[in-house]
FIZATOR-873147 format. One record per residue (C-alpha): x, y, z. Coordinates in steps of 0.2 Angstrom, whole numbers, padded with zeros to 4 digits, always signed. Layout:
residues N
XYZ...
end
This chain:
residues 250
+0725-0179-0151+0717-0190-0163+0733-0199-0166+0740-0199-0147+0737-0217-0144+0749-0221-0163+0763-0206-0155+0764-0217-0137+0768-0235-0147+0779-0227-0158+0790-0217-0146+0789-0233-0135+0794-0244-0147+0811-0231-0149+0814-0228-0132+0813-0247-0127+0812-0246-0109+0803-0255-0097+0797-0242-0086+0792-0231-0102+0782-0248-0107+0773-0250-0094+0766-0233-0093+0761-0236-0110+0755-0252-0105+0743-0243-0093+0737-0230-0102+0731-0243-0118+0723-0252-0101+0711-0236-0097+0709-0231-0114+0702-0250-0118+0689-0249-0102+0684-0232-0105+0681-0231-0123+0673-0247-0120+0661-0240-0109+0667-0249-0093+0674-0241-0076+0690-0249-0069+0692-0260-0055+0703-0249-0047+0714-0232-0047+0727-0234-0062+0745-0231-0057+0754-0214-0057+0759-0207-0075+0774-0198-0082+0794-0196-0074+0798-0188-0060+0815-0177-0064+0824-0192-0055+0817-0205-0066+0818-0195-0081+0836-0194-0079+0841-0213-0074+0828-0218-0090+0842-0206-0101+0855-0214-0091+0852-0232-0096+0845-0225-0116+0857-0213-0120+0858-0194-0121+0854-0197-0141+0837-0201-0134+0833-0186-0123+0820-0178-0135+0811-0192-0137+0809-0193-0118+0803-0180-0117+0791-0181-0129+0785-0198-0123+0782-0189-0105+0772-0175-0113+0761-0187-0118+0759-0195-0102+0755-0177-0095+0742-0173-0107+0732-0190-0104+0718-0181-0094+0718-0168-0110+0715-0184-0122+0702-0191-0112+0692-0176-0111+0693-0173-0130+0690-0191-0134+0677-0196-0121+0672-0182-0114+0678-0187-0094+0692-0177-0083+0690-0188-0069+0693-0210-0069+0682-0216-0058+0685-0233-0051+0673-0248-0044+0684-0249-0028+0682-0233-0026+0663-0232-0028+0660-0248-0019+0670-0240-0002+0656-0222-0006+0640-0235-0006+0648-0245+0011+0657-0231+0022+0643-0218+0017+0629-0229+0016+0622-0225-0001+0607-0231-0008+0605-0217-0020+0615-0206-0029+0614-0188-0041+0627-0185-0050+0626-0163-0056+0636-0157-0070+0639-0174-0074+0646-0170-0092+0647-0189-0099+0642-0195-0084+0656-0208-0080+0655-0208-0061+0636-0209-0063+0641-0227-0072+0653-0231-0060+0643-0228-0045+0627-0238-0052+0638-0253-0056+0641-0257-0039+0623-0256-0035+0619-0237-0033+0602-0230-0041+0611-0216-0048+0601-0201-0059+0612-0191-0069+0612-0171-0075+0618-0158-0081+0615-0143-0093+0622-0150-0107+0629-0133-0114+0645-0139-0118+0638-0154-0127+0632-0141-0140+0651-0140-0147+0658-0156-0143+0656-0171-0151+0659-0182-0137+0642-0176-0129+0634-0187-0139+0640-0201-0131+0638-0202-0113+0641-0218-0101+0624-0215-0090+0608-0208-0097+0610-0189-0094+0596-0179-0090+0596-0159-0097+0594-0152-0080+0604-0136-0072+0612-0139-0055+0601-0132-0045+0585-0136-0052+0591-0156-0051+0594-0153-0032+0577-0149-0029+0568-0161-0041+0577-0174-0032+0577-0170-0015+0577-0186-0006+0596-0195-0012+0607-0201+0000+0621-0192-0010+0624-0177-0021+0639-0181-0031+0649-0164-0044+0667-0171-0051+0677-0157-0058+0664-0141-0055+0669-0127-0067+0682-0116-0058+0675-0100-0066+0659-0092-0062+0650-0098-0042+0639-0114-0049+0647-0124-0036+0641-0112-0020+0626-0109-0029+0621-0128-0030+0628-0130-0010+0613-0117-0007+0600-0127-0016+0606-0143-0005+0604-0132+0011+0588-0127+0005+0580-0140-0004+0589-0157-0003+0588-0170+0011+0606-0179+0005+0615-0181+0022+0632-0182+0009+0636-0169-0003+0657-0174-0013+0665-0164-0024+0680-0170-0034+0693-0161-0040+0710-0153-0037+0710-0140-0022+0714-0122-0025+0716-0129-0043+0708-0131-0059+0692-0136-0052+0678-0125-0042+0679-0106-0038+0689-0099-0029+0676-0093-0017+0674-0112-0014+0690-0115-0008+0691-0102+0004+0676-0109+0014+0678-0120+0031+0667-0133+0027+0674-0149+0024+0674-0165+0032+0689-0174+0038+0684-0192+0044+0691-0209+0044+0678-0215+0032+0683-0200+0020+0701-0204+0022+0697-0222+0017+0690-0218+0002+0703-0207-0005+0716-0218+0001+0710-0228-0016+0705-0214-0026+0725-0207-0032+0725-0196-0047+0734-0204-0061+0742-0187-0065+0752-0175-0056+0736-0164-0053+0732-0168-0033+0714-0174-0037+0703-0180-0022+0686-0182-0014+0681-0165-0002+0664-0169+0007+0654-0154+0010+0650-0153+0031+0631-0154+0032+0632-0143+0049+0643-0130+0043
end
């Protein structure tokens, strides 16, 4: 993935189509923001071509360009992987969503657990939320991206962090692992030790995030405030990434 942007640019020049060029520019803008440690102002447009879009573009550029169009569409679909390998992030936070979380949930303080490189923490801090970032940092021992967090990260396992920082308004977990039951352990610690009124998870339902047992529980809130927050936070690819809140009365 080291030549990801170079390959994108090369194929964009060769294909020379406005729809493709627009998506390449979107990726470059996201990379610029993340690379400079800045949060996006708003959620990016959806990347990747739907089947009918692919066929429409192919008709305009000629069937002899099909391989190149396939290659660049694969690169669009691999953008999340590129971000994870280069920057250690899987979820792209944005200021509009963070501000809605602050206002609609009345959040002044937050704890991010399993924070990784803490891109969400950095974005929450940018809208005025006093944010603590924690992670066990096991993954960082084998990844060079772990040396470049976006926000200071304290070395603490999730349940320990929840117990130690019990007086925050919000606990946030983005892209919890889909193996093991660290998500369930975190919720158990919240119930036992924390005064936080809100606990939100960011990820894909029944997909690449959280344990199967997590998604089997009937404990999610459905509120107008949460719907408004999610309306500002669309996934940038075909993964159905959303914000889920656990009901503290389940």
